[in-house]
matplotlib code that plots the C-alpha trace (Angstrom):
import matplotlib.pyplot as plt

x = [3.7, 2.9, 1.7, 0.9, -0.9, 0.3, -2.9, -3.9, -5.3, -3.6, -0.2, 0.1, 3.5, 2.6, 5.1, 7.9, 7.2, 7.0, 10.4, 12.1, 10.4, 11.3, 15.0, 14.8, 13.1, 15.5, 18.4, 16.9, 17.2, 13.6, 12.5, 10.1, 7.2, 5.2, 1.6, 0.3, -3.4, -4.4, -7.4, -5.2, -3.8, -0.8, 1.3, 2.9, 2.0, 4.5, 5.8, 5.6, 3.4, 1.0, 0.8, 0.1, -2.5, -6.2, -9.3, -9.7, -6.1, -3.7, 0.0, 3.1, 6.5, 9.8, 13.2, 16.6, 16.2, 12.5, 9.0, 5.5, 1.9, -0.8, -4.3, -7.2, -9.4, -8.9, -7.5, -7.7, -4.9, -5.1, -4.3, -1.3, 0.1, -0.1, 2.4, 4.9, 8.2, 8.4, 8.6, 6.7, 4.5, 3.9, 0.6, 0.3, -3.3, -6.1, -8.3, -10.9, -8.5, -9.9, -7.9, -4.4, -2.9, -2.0, 0.2, -1.7, -0.4, -2.6, -3.1, -5.1, -6.5, -10.0, -9.1, -8.4, -12.1, -12.4, -9.3, -10.3, -8.0, -8.6, -6.4, -3.6, -0.3, 1.2, 1.1, 3.7, 4.4, 3.6, -0.1, -0.4, -3.1, -3.2, -3.2, -0.9, 2.9, 4.1, 7.1, 8.8, 11.8, 14.1, 12.6, 11.9, 14.3, 12.1, 9.0, 10.6, 11.1, 7.5, 6.2, 8.5, 6.9, 3.3, 2.6, 0.1, -2.3, -5.8, -7.5, -10.4, -13.1, -15.4, -16.3, -17.3, -15.7, -13.6, -16.7, -16.4, -18.7, -15.7, -12.0, -12.0, -13.0, -10.4, -7.7, -8.7, -8.3, -4.8, -3.7, -5.1, -3.3, -6.4, -6.2, -3.6, -3.4, -3.5, -7.1, -8.1, -9.7, -9.5, -5.7, -5.2, -7.6, -6.7, -7.1, -4.9, -4.0, -0.8, 0.2, 3.9, 4.4, 1.8, -1.4, -4.7, -7.6, -10.5, -13.7, -14.5, -17.4, -15.3, -12.4, -14.7, -16.0, -12.5, -11.2, -14.0, -13.9, -10.1, -9.8, -12.5, -10.7, -7.3, -8.6, -9.4, -5.8, -3.6, -0.8, -2.9, -3.7, -5.3, -2.8, -0.8, 0.5, -0.5, 0.9, -0.7, 0.9, 0.3, 0.8, -2.0]
y = [3.8, 4.1, 7.1, 8.4, 11.6, 13.9, 15.1, 17.6, 21.0, 24.4, 24.9, 21.3, 20.7, 19.1, 21.0, 20.5, 16.7, 16.6, 18.1, 15.8, 12.7, 13.5, 13.7, 10.5, 8.5, 9.9, 8.8, 5.3, 5.4, 6.2, 8.8, 11.1, 13.0, 15.7, 16.7, 19.7, 20.1, 23.7, 26.0, 29.0, 29.9, 28.1, 31.0, 34.1, 37.7, 39.6, 36.5, 36.1, 33.0, 34.8, 37.7, 35.4, 33.2, 34.0, 32.2, 30.2, 29.9, 27.1, 28.1, 25.9, 27.0, 25.7, 26.4, 24.8, 21.6, 21.9, 22.5, 23.0, 23.2, 25.3, 24.1, 26.6, 24.0, 21.6, 18.2, 15.1, 13.7, 10.6, 12.8, 14.2, 10.8, 9.7, 12.3, 12.2, 10.3, 8.9, 5.6, 7.1, 10.2, 12.4, 14.2, 17.2, 17.8, 16.1, 15.3, 13.8, 11.4, 8.1, 5.9, 6.6, 5.8, 8.8, 10.2, 12.5, 15.8, 16.8, 19.8, 17.7, 14.1, 15.2, 16.3, 12.7, 11.8, 14.3, 12.9, 9.2, 7.8, 4.2, 5.2, 6.4, 4.4, 6.8, 10.2, 13.0, 15.4, 15.7, 14.6, 10.9, 8.3, 5.1, 2.6, 4.3, 4.5, 8.0, 9.8, 13.2, 14.9, 12.8, 9.6, 10.7, 8.0, 5.3, 7.0, 7.0, 3.3, 2.8, 4.9, 3.1, -0.2, 0.8, 3.3, 2.2, 3.7, 2.7, 4.3, 5.9, 4.5, 3.2, 0.4, -2.1, -5.0, -5.8, -6.3, -2.9, 0.0, 2.1, 2.4, 3.8, 0.4, -1.4, 1.2, 0.8, -3.0, -2.6, -0.3, -2.8, -5.7, -7.6, -6.8, -6.3, -3.8, -6.8, -7.4, -4.2, -5.6, -2.3, -2.5, -6.3, -7.5, -9.8, -6.8, -3.8, -0.4, 1.4, 5.0, 5.9, 2.6, 3.3, 1.2, 2.9, 1.8, 0.3, -0.9, -4.4, -3.4, -1.0, -3.5, -6.2, -3.9, -2.9, -6.4, -7.9, -5.2, -5.2, -9.0, -9.4, -7.1, -8.7, -12.2, -11.2, -10.2, -12.5, -14.0, -14.1, -17.6, -18.8, -18.7, -15.8, -13.1, -9.8, -6.4, -3.2, 0.2, 3.7, 7.3, 9.8]
z = [15.5, 19.2, 21.1, 24.6, 25.7, 28.4, 29.9, 32.5, 33.1, 32.5, 34.1, 35.4, 34.0, 30.7, 28.5, 31.0, 31.1, 27.3, 26.9, 29.5, 28.2, 24.5, 25.5, 27.5, 24.7, 22.1, 24.2, 24.0, 20.2, 19.4, 16.9, 18.8, 17.3, 19.1, 18.7, 20.7, 21.2, 22.1, 22.1, 21.1, 17.7, 16.3, 15.2, 16.8, 15.8, 13.7, 11.9, 8.1, 8.4, 10.7, 8.3, 5.3, 7.0, 6.8, 7.9, 4.7, 3.5, 3.9, 4.3, 4.0, 5.3, 4.0, 5.5, 5.7, 7.6, 8.4, 7.0, 8.3, 7.0, 8.6, 7.6, 7.8, 9.5, 12.4, 11.4, 13.6, 15.7, 13.4, 10.4, 12.2, 13.2, 9.6, 8.5, 11.4, 10.9, 14.4, 16.3, 19.2, 19.5, 22.5, 22.4, 24.7, 25.9, 24.1, 27.1, 24.9, 23.1, 24.5, 22.1, 23.6, 27.0, 29.0, 31.8, 34.1, 35.4, 38.3, 40.6, 42.9, 43.1, 42.4, 38.8, 37.8, 37.6, 34.7, 32.8, 32.2, 34.9, 33.5, 30.6, 32.7, 32.8, 35.4, 37.1, 37.0, 39.7, 43.4, 43.1, 42.8, 42.5, 44.7, 41.9, 39.4, 39.2, 40.2, 38.7, 39.2, 37.5, 39.5, 38.1, 34.5, 33.1, 34.6, 33.2, 29.8, 30.1, 31.1, 28.2, 25.7, 27.0, 27.4, 24.5, 21.9, 19.3, 18.5, 15.4, 17.3, 15.0, 17.8, 15.3, 18.1, 16.2, 19.2, 21.4, 23.3, 22.7, 21.6, 21.6, 25.2, 26.5, 24.5, 25.5, 29.2, 28.8, 27.3, 30.1, 32.7, 31.0, 30.1, 26.4, 23.7, 20.8, 18.5, 19.6, 17.6, 14.5, 12.7, 12.8, 12.6, 9.9, 6.9, 4.7, 5.5, 4.2, 5.1, 4.4, 4.6, 6.4, 9.0, 9.2, 8.7, 10.8, 8.9, 10.4, 9.4, 7.1, 5.1, 5.0, 3.6, 0.9, -0.2, 0.0, -2.0, -4.7, -5.1, -4.9, -7.6, -10.0, -9.3, -10.0, -13.5, -14.3, -16.3, -14.3, -11.1, -9.8, -6.5, -3.6, -5.0, -2.7, -4.3, -3.4, -4.7, -4.0, -5.3, -4.4, -3.9]

ax = plt.figure().add_subplot(projection="3d")
ax.plot(x, y, z, "-o")
ax.set_aspect("equal")
plt.show()
């Protein structure tokens, strides 16, 4: 899975861009997922789900052709990405998400300093930055092509195994073209875990513990000899 965040302050055009970009990427044959980060509630008053929800109650909604779950506490973006059936995910908001590339929607150039400009692959709208490609509604097709090419997802573990202090440094390097997502050791180790086909980030210490424990148990099974390829799968 790959992802990119659409980042900016209130009323900067984020939702408009999300809608346009989703259509463009879907026209390219990609399955698009959407994650919206907001400080407001997630349901509208006077709806059934709003009435049934309480502070400590989880509510699931099922309808013809769609379903949703409202958790009574905040989940991480990583949790959301794990359940989306998508090739590429557009995340609206999430200024603090320093493990994703982003497109900046700006009211003025000074805002960029507060929005991690080193993670920006482009700007959207009339306010631009000198060193970033700029796009508007008239060039959204080109922006879609850039997002399809440049989107990536790091696990946000800040494990430092890659040599950076955190994922923000690695992400900035990928945006700058000096690093590759394959350099993330949490996603590209010899031992890996996937959930619904998507890799789960594991810091090297956790991965080594799991690998050593599982490998030790598997070696004791009859029919397992050195050099075998072993696949283990289960449902939770």
